[in-house]
C-alpha positions as CSV (number, residue, x, y, z in Angstrom):
1,X,-4.0,-97.9,-146.2
2,X,-1.1,-98.0,-143.9
3,X,-2.0,-101.5,-142.6
4,X,-2.2,-102.8,-146.2
5,X,1.4,-101.5,-146.9
6,X,2.7,-103.0,-143.7
7,X,1.1,-106.3,-144.5
8,X,2.6,-106.4,-148.1
9,X,6.1,-105.7,-146.7
10,X,5.7,-108.4,-144.1
11,X,4.8,-111.0,-146.7
12,X,7.6,-109.8,-149.0
13,X,10.2,-110.3,-146.2
14,X,8.8,-113.7,-145.4
15,X,9.1,-114.7,-149.1
16,X,12.7,-113.4,-149.1
17,X,13.6,-115.4,-146.1
18,X,12.1,-118.6,-147.6
19,X,14.1,-118.0,-150.8
20,X,17.3,-117.4,-148.8
21,X,16.8,-120.6,-146.8
22,X,16.2,-122.5,-150.0
23,X,19.4,-121.2,-151.6
24,X,21.4,-122.0,-148.4
25,X,19.9,-125.5,-148.3
26,X,20.8,-126.1,-151.9
27,X,24.4,-124.9,-151.3
28,X,24.6,-127.3,-148.3
29,X,23.4,-130.2,-150.4
30,X,26.1,-129.4,-153.0
31,X,28.8,-129.2,-150.3
32,X,27.7,-132.6,-148.8
33,X,27.7,-134.2,-152.3
34,X,31.2,-132.8,-153.0
35,X,32.4,-134.0,-149.6
36,X,31.1,-137.5,-150.1
37,X,32.5,-137.6,-153.6
38,X,36.0,-136.5,-152.3
39,X,36.2,-139.7,-150.2
40,X,36.1,-141.6,-153.4
41,X,37.9,-139.3,-155.8
42,X,41.0,-138.5,-153.7
43,X,42.0,-142.1,-153.1
44,X,41.4,-142.8,-156.8
45,X,43.7,-139.9,-157.7
46,X,46.4,-141.0,-155.2
47,X,46.2,-144.6,-156.5
48,X,46.4,-143.3,-160.1
49,X,49.5,-141.3,-159.2
50,X,51.1,-144.3,-157.5
51,X,50.5,-146.5,-160.5
52,X,52.0,-143.8,-162.8
53,X,55.0,-143.6,-160.5
54,X,55.5,-147.4,-160.5
55,X,55.5,-147.7,-164.2
56,X,57.7,-144.6,-164.7
57,X,61.6,-144.7,-164.8
58,X,61.6,-142.8,-161.5
59,X,60.7,-145.9,-159.6
60,X,63.8,-147.8,-161.1
61,X,67.3,-147.6,-159.8
62,X,69.1,-145.3,-162.3
63,X,72.7,-145.9,-161.0
64,X,74.6,-147.6,-158.2
65,X,77.7,-146.2,-156.6
66,X,79.8,-147.9,-153.9
67,X,81.8,-145.8,-151.5
68,X,84.3,-146.4,-148.7
69,X,85.0,-150.0,-149.7
70,X,88.7,-149.9,-148.9
71,X,90.5,-153.0,-150.2
72,X,87.3,-154.7,-151.4
73,X,86.7,-154.0,-155.1
74,X,83.5,-152.2,-156.2
75,X,82.9,-155.1,-158.6
76,X,82.8,-157.6,-155.8
77,X,80.3,-155.4,-153.7
78,X,78.0,-154.8,-156.7
79,X,78.0,-158.5,-157.5
80,X,77.2,-159.4,-153.8
81,X,74.4,-156.8,-153.7
82,X,72.5,-158.7,-156.4
83,X,71.1,-155.4,-157.6
84,X,71.2,-153.9,-161.1
85,X,70.3,-150.6,-162.7
86,X,66.7,-150.8,-163.8
87,X,65.6,-152.8,-160.7
88,X,62.7,-151.4,-158.7
89,X,63.8,-149.2,-155.8
90,X,61.4,-151.2,-153.6
91,X,63.9,-154.1,-154.0
92,X,66.0,-152.0,-151.6
93,X,63.4,-150.1,-149.6
94,X,62.1,-152.3,-146.8
95,X,64.8,-154.9,-147.5
96,X,68.0,-153.1,-146.4
97,X,68.6,-155.3,-143.4
98,X,68.1,-158.5,-145.4
99,X,70.6,-157.3,-148.1
100,X,73.1,-156.3,-145.4
101,X,73.0,-159.7,-143.8
102,X,73.3,-161.5,-147.1
103,X,76.4,-159.6,-148.1
104,X,78.0,-160.0,-144.7
105,X,77.4,-163.8,-144.8
106,X,78.8,-164.0,-148.4
107,X,81.8,-161.8,-147.8
108,X,83.5,-161.8,-144.3
109,X,85.5,-158.8,-145.3
110,X,82.3,-156.6,-144.9
111,X,81.4,-155.3,-141.5
112,X,78.3,-153.4,-142.5
113,X,76.5,-151.6,-145.4
114,X,74.6,-148.4,-145.5
115,X,72.0,-147.6,-148.2
116,X,70.9,-144.1,-149.3
117,X,68.9,-142.9,-152.3
118,X,69.8,-139.5,-153.7
119,X,68.1,-137.6,-156.5
120,X,65.0,-139.9,-156.3
121,X,66.6,-143.1,-157.7
122,X,70.4,-143.0,-157.5
123,X,71.5,-145.7,-155.0
124,X,74.6,-144.9,-152.9
125,X,76.1,-147.8,-150.9
126,X,78.6,-147.1,-148.2
127,X,80.7,-150.1,-147.2
128,X,82.5,-150.5,-143.8
129,X,85.0,-153.3,-144.1
130,X,86.9,-155.1,-141.3
131,X,90.4,-153.7,-140.9
132,X,93.4,-155.6,-142.4
133,X,95.7,-156.9,-139.7
134,X,98.3,-159.0,-141.5
135,X,99.0,-161.7,-144.0
136,X,98.8,-165.5,-143.8
137,X,101.1,-167.5,-146.1
138,X,99.8,-170.6,-147.9
139,X,102.4,-172.1,-150.2
140,X,103.7,-169.2,-152.2
141,X,100.6,-167.0,-151.8
142,X,99.5,-164.5,-149.2
143,X,96.0,-164.0,-147.8
144,X,94.7,-161.1,-145.8
145,X,94.0,-161.6,-142.1
146,X,91.2,-159.4,-140.8
147,X,90.4,-157.9,-137.4
148,X,87.5,-160.4,-136.9
149,X,90.0,-163.3,-137.1
150,X,88.9,-164.4,-140.5
151,X,91.3,-165.1,-143.4
152,X,90.2,-164.0,-146.9
153,X,90.0,-166.6,-149.7
154,X,91.4,-164.3,-152.3
155,X,95.2,-164.1,-152.6
156,X,96.8,-160.7,-152.4
157,X,98.7,-159.9,-155.6
158,X,101.2,-157.3,-154.1
159,X,101.3,-157.7,-150.3
160,X,102.6,-154.6,-148.7
161,X,104.7,-156.2,-145.9
162,X,106.1,-152.8,-144.9
163,X,102.9,-152.0,-143.1
164,X,101.5,-155.3,-141.9
165,X,103.1,-158.5,-140.4
166,X,103.0,-162.0,-141.7
167,X,101.1,-164.1,-139.0
168,X,102.0,-167.7,-139.8
169,X,101.5,-171.3,-138.7
170,X,98.3,-170.5,-136.7
171,X,96.3,-173.5,-137.9
172,X,93.8,-173.1,-135.1
173,X,91.2,-170.4,-135.8
174,X,90.7,-169.5,-132.1
175,X,94.4,-169.2,-131.6
176,X,94.7,-166.9,-134.6
177,X,91.8,-164.7,-133.3
178,X,93.4,-164.5,-129.9
179,X,96.7,-163.5,-131.5
180,X,95.1,-160.8,-133.5
181,X,93.4,-159.4,-130.3
182,X,96.8,-159.2,-128.6
183,X,98.5,-157.7,-131.6
184,X,96.0,-154.9,-132.1
185,X,96.4,-153.9,-128.4
186,X,100.2,-153.3,-128.8
187,X,101.5,-149.7,-129.0
188,X,101.6,-148.6,-132.6
189,X,105.3,-148.2,-132.9
190,X,105.9,-151.8,-131.7
191,X,103.1,-153.0,-133.9
192,X,104.6,-151.3,-137.0
193,X,108.1,-152.8,-136.1
194,X,106.8,-156.4,-136.3
195,X,107.5,-158.2,-139.6
196,X,106.6,-161.8,-138.8
197,X,104.7,-163.6,-135.9
198,X,105.3,-167.3,-136.1
199,X,103.5,-169.8,-133.9
200,X,106.3,-172.2,-132.8
201,X,105.1,-174.5,-130.0
202,X,107.5,-176.8,-128.2
203,X,107.0,-179.6,-125.7
204,X,108.0,-177.3,-122.9
205,X,106.2,-174.2,-124.1
206,X,103.1,-175.1,-126.2
207,X,102.3,-171.4,-126.8
208,X,105.8,-170.2,-127.9
209,X,106.0,-167.5,-130.5
210,X,108.9,-166.3,-132.6
211,X,108.5,-162.6,-133.4
212,X,110.8,-161.2,-136.2
213,X,111.2,-157.5,-136.0
214,X,111.9,-155.1,-138.8
215,X,114.9,-153.7,-137.0
216,X,116.6,-157.1,-137.3
217,X,116.0,-158.5,-133.8
218,X,114.1,-161.6,-133.0
219,X,111.9,-162.1,-129.9
220,X,111.1,-165.5,-128.4
221,X,108.0,-165.1,-126.2
222,X,105.0,-166.9,-124.9
223,X,101.6,-166.1,-126.2
224,X,99.8,-165.8,-122.9
225,X,102.0,-162.9,-121.8
226,X,102.7,-161.5,-125.2
227,X,101.2,-158.0,-124.5
228,X,102.8,-157.6,-121.1
229,X,106.3,-158.5,-122.2
230,X,106.3,-157.0,-125.7
231,X,105.6,-153.6,-124.1
232,X,109.2,-153.7,-122.7
233,X,110.7,-154.2,-126.2
234,X,111.6,-150.6,-126.7
235,X,113.7,-150.3,-123.6
236,X,115.4,-153.7,-124.2
237,X,116.1,-152.9,-127.9
238,X,117.8,-149.6,-127.1
239,X,120.3,-151.4,-124.9
240,X,121.4,-153.8,-127.6
241,X,124.6,-153.1,-129.5
242,X,124.0,-155.6,-132.3
243,X,121.0,-157.5,-133.8
244,X,120.0,-160.0,-131.2
245,X,117.7,-162.8,-130.1
246,X,115.7,-161.6,-127.1
247,X,114.3,-164.4,-125.0
248,X,111.3,-163.4,-122.9
249,X,109.9,-166.8,-122.1
250,X,111.2,-166.8,-118.5
251,X,112.7,-163.6,-117.3
252,X,114.6,-161.7,-120.1
253,X,118.0,-162.2,-121.7
254,X,119.5,-161.7,-125.1
255,X,122.4,-162.8,-127.2
256,X,123.7,-161.7,-130.7
257,X,122.1,-163.4,-133.6
258,X,125.6,-164.1,-135.0
259,X,126.3,-166.3,-131.9
260,X,123.2,-168.3,-132.7
261,X,124.4,-168.8,-136.3
262,X,127.8,-169.9,-135.1
263,X,126.3,-172.3,-132.6
264,X,124.0,-173.7,-135.3
265,X,127.0,-174.0,-137.7
266,X,129.1,-175.9,-135.1
267,X,126.2,-178.2,-134.3
268,X,125.7,-178.9,-138.1
269,X,129.4,-179.6,-138.6
270,X,129.4,-181.9,-135.5
271,X,126.3,-183.7,-136.8
272,X,127.9,-184.1,-140.3
273,X,131.1,-185.5,-138.7
274,X,129.1,-188.1,-136.7
275,X,127.2,-189.1,-139.9
276,X,130.5,-189.5,-141.7
277,X,131.9,-191.7,-138.9
278,X,128.7,-193.8,-139.0
279,X,129.1,-194.2,-142.8
280,X,132.7,-195.2,-142.5
281,X,132.0,-197.7,-139.8
282,X,129.2,-199.3,-141.9
283,X,131.5,-199.5,-144.9
284,X,134.2,-201.1,-142.7
285,X,131.7,-203.7,-141.4
286,X,130.6,-204.6,-144.9
287,X,134.2,-205.0,-146.1
288,X,135.0,-207.3,-143.1
289,X,131.9,-209.4,-143.8
290,X,132.7,-209.8,-147.5
291,X,136.3,-210.9,-146.7
292,X,135.2,-213.5,-144.3
293,X,132.8,-215.0,-146.8
294,X,135.5,-215.2,-149.4
295,X,137.8,-217.1,-147.0
C-alpha cells in the first residue's frame, strides 16, 4: 500500500516538473519573439518620430536675433546670412563653418560669427566685427578703415572724428595696413590725440608723414620710425609754449606754426611780385614790337 502511494506521488511530481518546463519554455519563446520584434519596431518608431519632427514647426527656425554686431547693421547681417524664419534648422546645423566663411567673404567688416539655438528653434547669431581704426576720405565722403587694413565700401553718415583719426592719401593697400599696425601700437593717449595722418612722400623722404594733433601741433615724421619717435611726443609737447610744427625726420626740432604761416605768406608775396614783373616785361616787349611794325 505504501509503495503504491509513493509511486503515485513520484509520477505526480514528474508531471508537475514537465508542466513547469513547458510553461518556462513557452515564456522563453515569447521573450525571444518580443526581442526579435523590438529590433524592427524600435527603429520604425524612431523613424516615425523623426518624420513627425521634420514636418512639425519645431524643425523650422522660428526667429533670428543678431547680437554684438557693433557698427554693422542687423539688417546687413541678416541679409548676408541668407537665412529666413521658416527655414529648416538643418540649413544651419552642419553648415555653420560654410555660412561663417561666406559672410566673411561677402563683408570684410566681419571677423567671425557664432551660431546658437535656444528654445529648440530660435537662432541666435553673435557677430564679432573688426575694430574701427579711422576714416579714409574719398571726395566729400568718409569710409571706415578697419584693423585688418580693409576700407569699407559704405560711406559713414556722421563720422565721429573726436575718437578716430582721418588716415588719408594711402593709395597703397600694404602701406595702409602697415600704418594701421603702427598706429594701434601707440600709447592710447597719443593715439586719441591724433586727428589726421597724411601720407606725404617727398623725393628726399618717400615715407614722410604729416600728423595733425588735436592739441593743435603738427608732427613731420618718417613712417619707418613712426612708433619709436611718436612715443616722445608727450615730453616734446609739454615743452612747447605755442602751437608748433615738430620735425622728427632727422633728430628733433620745432618752430611755431605762425612762423611757418608767415614764411609761406612771404614766399607767396614774393612769387606774386615775380609773376607781376614777368607780366609787365611781356607787355613791354609786345608794345615795343608793335611800335617797330608801325614805323
